N, C-alpha and C positions, 0 to 999 in steps of 0.2 A: 894724616891729615885731619884736622876736626870736623866732626860732622858737619858743622856748620857751613865749612868750606865746601861740601860736596852736596848741599842741599837747597835749594833755591830759596824754600820759605823760611827755614832758619836765616840764610845770608838777609832778605829782605828784613824780616826781624830784629837784626843786628842794626843792620843800615838805620833802621827807623829811629831806633834807640840811642843814633850816634856813636855806635861801637866799631865803626867799619868806615871809615871815610876815604881809602885808597882804591885802586885800579882794582878794575875787577878780571884783570887780565888773570888766566888760569885756573880761575874759581869756577866753582860748579861743573866739572869737565860731562860734557855730554848734553847740556841744557843749552837752549837758544839763549843768546842775551841780545838786546836790541838797543839801536840809538833813539833818542828822544827829540822831539821837536813840537813845540807848543805854540800855537800862533791865533790871533784874533779870527772867529767865523769869517769876516768878510775877507779874508785872505785864503779861505781852504779851499774854495775850487782851484783857483790858479795854483797852489802849492801841491794839489790832488794833482793837476795837470803837470806840474813840473817833476813829480816822481815818476808818473805814468811815462812821461818822455826820456828820464834818465832813468831806467831803473838799474843800471850797473850800481851807480854809488847811493841809489834810493829807494831800496826795495820795498814795499811798506807790507808790513806783517799785520797791523791794525792799526784801526782808527777810532778814536772815540767818539761819541756824541759830545756836541757844545756843552759845556759846563759840568761834565761828567771825567771825575779824575781816578774812576775805579775800573782797571783793566779787565776785561770779561775773557778772552780769548788765549790769549799769551801766558797769562796768568792767573792764579785764584787769590781772592781777596789782597790785591796788592793796588797801591795808590800810588799815583804818578807824583805826587807832590812832595812825597817822603822816603820813597823806597827806591832812590837812587843817590850814591856816596856824595855826588857832586852836580850842580848844577851852573849853567850859565845865563845871563839875562841880558838881551839886545835890545837897545831903544835908540830908534831913528840912525839905524848903521853903526851905531857903536857898542862894544863890549861894555857893560858899565857897571855889572858886579858878578862874582861868583859868590852862590851861596851853597848852603846843604840842606836846606826846606825851601818850598816855594809857596808855602800854605800864605803867605800874606800877599803875595801875586796874585792870586786864585781868582776868577772872574767866570761870569756866567756864562761869557760870550767867547771863552778860549777850547779851541779844538786840539787834542793830543793826537799826533802820528807817532807809531813805534816802527824803526826804520831798520832792516836786518843788518848784522854786527858779522864782520869778518871772523869776530873772535867764536863765531857757533862752529864755523866750518875746518877752525885750527886741528879741533879733537877728531874731526873724521881724516885729515890730511896725516895727522900722527898714525891712528889706527890705520891707514892705509901703507903706512910703511915710508912716509915722507915727513923726515925729523925737522919740527918747526921750531927754532931753537930758543926763539922768546917765549912760546907756549908752555916748553919745557921748564924754561928757568922762570914761568910765572911775570914774565915783564912784559909791555906794550911794545907792539911791532913799531918800527920807522913811519911817519905819518908825513906827508907833503903835499903841499900845493901844486899841483901840476898845471900845467898850459893848455890843457885839452878844456875845450869850453862846452858849458852845459846844454843842450838845448834849452832857450829860454821858455817861458809859460807866463803869461800875464805879466807881472809886476817882478817876477822872480829870474834872475840869470848870477852866472859866476861862473868861476873854473870847478872842475873838478878836483875834489882831493882823493889823495891816494894812498893806500898801506902797502909797505914793501915786505917782503920776505925772502931772504936768500935762501933758493933751493939747488940740492946737488945737480949737476946738468944732467946725468942720466934719470934723474926725476922729475925733469920739469912736466914732460907728458902726463905723466900719472897726476902731478899736481893739479894740471888743467880738467883733467879728467874727472877727478874727484869732486873738483870746485863746480865743475859746469854742473853738477848735482844739486848746487843750493843754489837757484837763482834767488830764493826770498832772501837770501846772506851774502849777497853781491856778486855769485858766481863764477864764471870764468875769469881770468886775467882783464884787463886793459892793456897791458903792455908787457913785455918780457925783454930783458936786456937792460943795455946802457939808457941811463934814467935820463939823458940827455934828449933823447927824443922826445921826451915830454915836459921840456923845462925843469929838470932837475938834474944842474951839470955836476954836483957834489953830495952824494950819498952821505956824508957825515953831516950836514948842514939838514936837521929834520928841522919840521915846524911844529911837531907834536912826537909824544912817543921817547922811545928810546933810540940812542945813535946804534945803527948797526953793525956787525959784524960780519965781513963776509969772507969767506975762507976761500982758500984754491979750489977751484972746482965749480964753486958755486955762481950761480947765475940770478940776478934780483929780477923778481916777478913783482908785478905791479896788480892791486886789486883797486877797484872802486871803493870809497870810504865814506860812512855815514855822518863824517864831522862835514862834508859838502855843504849842508845847508845852512851851517854856522857863516862860511864864507861867503855865500848867499844872502845871508841876511847883510853882511857889514855892504856887501857892494852894491845891492839894491833897495838897501838905506829903509829895511821895512821898520814900522813904527816900533812893533814890539814883538818879541821873540825869546821864549824860553827852551833851551837845549841844555843836552847833558853835557859836562865835562867832559873833554876828552879823554877815552879810557875808564869813563866811570859811568857804567853801562846799567841799562835794565836787565835783570837777570829773570827770566821767567822760568815757567814750570814746563814747558813743550820740550821734549827729547829731540836731540838732531835731527832722527830719524822721522821724525812728524814734519818736518818742513823741505825735506829731499824729495827730489824727484825719484820715483821706484819703478 
């Protein structure tokens, strides 16, 4: 694998230059990836409270000061306006645009949130002997809008989005144990087994990501997903919000061990 696919600094440099506009799934193994939410300061308290009330889909890694686009803790010399391969812009409860640079939208009142991503614990699962097919193949996991309602906070409310990975039945308990060590990147599963129980009757009908292959002896396992704020923006009709494009994450410099419970 090329060096830049294993080095977060080099990857962000390529993204900034427009040389990588695809999913970050499977890139920079062993490093933290993050979801992105940017919104006006007037909504920051409510959104922070929403994340604290819903830590499974929205675990906070870092919050930047209003008007500051430079990441301080999750990475070095990184700019949230240019260093993700894809962004989404929401206005008044509608997805209005997908762009590759948000410099034109930047304002002094915008507050940035980096939210943990399950791509982080996929490497830990594989290291722990749990084969994660999409990770090994460098593909996005299946992503669904569930019927699990998030706890509302202020103006924010909506359904939880979940990722699903088929796990061999004899390794499900190990997958739960390993991901429980990563509460800052979604932690333990929110549901195990038939998706009908959380409003997903047909696993072949994904809302985002790849259609999964479930082999004999595998059980669907669902985790909270950082795409949740995007569905919340739609339902709550937030006047303005910028997020990552699903699968197109911010890749940080932290090692996965640095965000694990030891």
